[in-house]
N, C-alpha and C positions, 0 to 999 in steps of 0.2 A: 690522628691515628690512621685515618683512611688514606691520607696522602702516602704514607709508608706502604700500605697494602697495595695501592695502585702502582706505586713504583716497582714493587716486587712482582706484580702481575705483568708489568711492562717488560721487566727483565726476562721473565719466563717466555713472553711472547717473542722477544728478540731472539732468544735461544732457539725457539721453535722455527722461526723464520730462517735462522742460520742452518738448522738441520734440514729444512726444506730445500734450501739452496744446495746443500751437500747432496741430497738425494736426487735433485734435478741434474746436477753435474755428473753424478754417478750414472744416471740414465743416459746422459749425453755421451759419456765414454762408451757405454754399451752400444749405442747407436753408431758411433763413429768407427768402432772397431769391428762391427758386424757380429757381435755376440748377442744376437737377437733372442736366443733361447732363454737368456736371463732377464729379458725385458719385462715379462709379467711380474717377476718378483720385485724388480725395482719400482714398477708402477704401483704395485700394492703397498710398498713402503711409502711412496709419495702420498698415496691416499690416506694411509694411517696418520701421517704427519698433518695432513689437511684436516682430519677429524679432530686431532688434538688442538690445532690452531683455531678451529671454530669454537671449541669449548673454551679456550683461553680468551677468545674475543668476546664471548658472552660474559665471562667473569669480569673482564675489563670494562665492558659496558655498564654492568651493575655497579661496580666499584667507582667508575667515573661519575655515575649519577649520584651516588652517595656523596662523593667529594664535591661535586658541583653544588649540591644542596647546602653542604657545609660552608662553601665559599660564596653562597648567594647567587649562584648561576642557575639557569634552567637545567632540568634533568637531562636534556639531550645535548648538553655542552660537549664539544669535541676536545680532543687533546690540545689543539691549537688554542681553543678558548681558555682552557685551564692554564696554559702557559701565559697567556696575556693577562689573566686575572689572578695569578698566584699572589698570595699575601706576602711572600718574601722572595728575595733574590735567589736564595738557595733552591727553593722549589721551582722557581722559574727556570733556573739553569738545569736542574735535574730533568724536569719534564721537557724542556727544549732539547736536551741531548737525546732523550728517548724518542722524541718526534723526529729528529734528524736521522737517527739510526734506523727507525722503522721505515721512514720514507726511502732512504738509501737501499735498504734490504729489499723492499718491495720493488723498486726499480730494477735492481739486479736480478731478482727472481723473474720478473717479466721478460727481461732480455734472454735469459737462459731458456725459459719456457718457449719463447718465440723461435729460438734456434732449434730446439728439440722438435717443435712442430714442423719446421721446414725439413728437418731430416726425416721425420716420419712421412711427410707428404712425398718426398723424393723416393723413399723406399716403397711406398704404396704405388707410385707411378711406375717404378721399375718393375714391380711385381705384376702389375696389370699389363705392361708391355710384353713381359716375358710370357704370360699366360695367353695373350692374344696371338703370339707368334708360334705357339705350340700347334703341331698338326695332330689331329685326332683320327685321321684315316688309317685304316689297317692296310698293310701291304698285301699284295697278291703275288703268288708264286706259281710258276708253270710246273709241268710234270717232271722236270729235272731239278726242281728246288731253287731255281734262279728267280730273282725278282722279275715280275712281268708287268707290263703296262696294263693298267686296269682302267680303260677309258669308260667303260659302262658299269663298273663295279665288279664285285666278285660273283662267280657263277658256280652253281652246284655241278654242272656238267661241262666238259670240255667241248666247246662248239666248233673247234677247228676241224673236226672230222665229219 
């Protein structure tokens, strides 16, 4: 019975990883199109999926330990261990396909995450360069309202007389 439960939890985890992939790609679209005002919302959605993934991972760990005990393996057996020691070819195939899908999704997520980080770093650099080139000095005007050269700063009194 616990093999069925573990398989169900693995399906749920795969769906959450696909949702995370979607949210990261959504974030990437916002970054590449310059729609940065929506970025906090997308980031919050990514964080919500990550919380759900952590919870699903804990459930999977517990159920894996139960199944490992049923199959005579140590409590800390990995999914790969369960695949290798499955009592039937059917469970070996099922858990093997889960393992392959989880591995593939994790690699894809890492790629999108890395691209998003590079976009964020580039945007941060561009913002820093823009801020560094801003001038903060106030202009000085002469008695006719025309811009004047302020070599020694603004003066309260006109020193030309």
